[in-house]
N, C-alpha and C positions, 0 to 999 in steps of 0.2 A: 209309174212303176207298179208292177203287179207283184204283190207279196204272197209268198208260197210257204206252206207248211208241208213237210215230207213225213209221212207216217209209214214205217216199215220196221218189222222186227229184226231185219238183217242190217247190221251196221254198214257192211260193204255196199249194199243197195242204196241206202240213204246217202252215203258218201258219193257214190257214182252219180246219183241224181243231182246232188248239190254241185258237183263239179260241172256237169252239163248246164244246169240252169244258171248258176252264177256267172257263166261265161257270156250270158246274154245281157245286153245293156239295160233292157226294160224289165228284167226279172230279178227279184230279190228273194232268196230263201231266208225266211225270218225265224224258222225253227224246225226241229226234228222231234219225232216221237217214236218210241220203240214198241208201243202197244196201243190198242184202241182207247183205253182209259186215259193214257197220257196224251193221245191225240186230241181227245175232247177237252182236257184241261188246257193244252197248249192253244187250241183254237179259240177257246174262250178268253184266254189271257192276251194272245197275240193278234187276234182278229185278222187272220190272213184273208186274201181275196180268193185263194185257191188252196185246196188240200189234196195232195197226192196220197191216196189211201190204198195200202195193200189190203187184200181181203183176208188172208190168213195171218192172224196175229194173236198173241196171248192176251189174256184178261178180258178182252172184248174184241170180237171179230170185226173186220173192216166194214162188212155190210151193215151191222147194227150201229157201229160208230158213225158211218156215213149217214144213216137214217137220222140219228140224233143230231148230227151236225147241221142237218137241214134247218133245224130250229134256230141255229146261231147265225145263219146267213151266208157263209162262204160258198162260192161256186166250187163244186167238187168234181174231181176226176177220179173215178175208181180205178185202181190198178189191180189186176189179178195175176197170180203166178201161173196158174194152169187152167186156162179157159175150158179145156176139154174135160176137166175133172169136176167142174162146177155143175150142180144140178140145174135144171131149167128154172126151178123156183128160186134158187139163189141168184141166177142171172137176172130174172125178172125183178127181184127185190133190189138188186144193185142198180138196175136201170131206172127203177122208180125213185130211188134215193139220190142218185148222182146225176149230174148233168151230162157227163160224157164218160166213156170207158176206154182205157188203153190197155193193151196187153203188156205185161212186164217186159217182153222181148222187143217192144217197140224201140226203134232206133232214135238217134239224136234228132233227126229231121221230123219224125212223127211226134215226138214229145214237144219240141219247140213249136211245131206247126199246129198243135192241138188248139182248139178254139177256146183257150182259157181267158180270153179277153171278153167273151160274151156271157 
């Protein structure tokens, strides 16, 4: 079973990811966080295998939260709302901190097919 934490400041997005992921027999959403600081706390407490992290969140952005999560050990997948609006330095920072990146507009098949088991 792969344990997943969803971090996004939009409740509807978190709920949507939960519905998609909970439908898969080998995936379990173990928690949700509405900002970067809450994501760090939840990751430390819940010890998920994977953190789905939005980039733009209050209190601590997803890039910095993902960088800090690297010290806790979960495999991370960074999610960003608007790839075209990210600077090249932000993209580089995200790719350095996370193992994989998915666009927020990714469909069900892309999310489930992401290499989260590696």
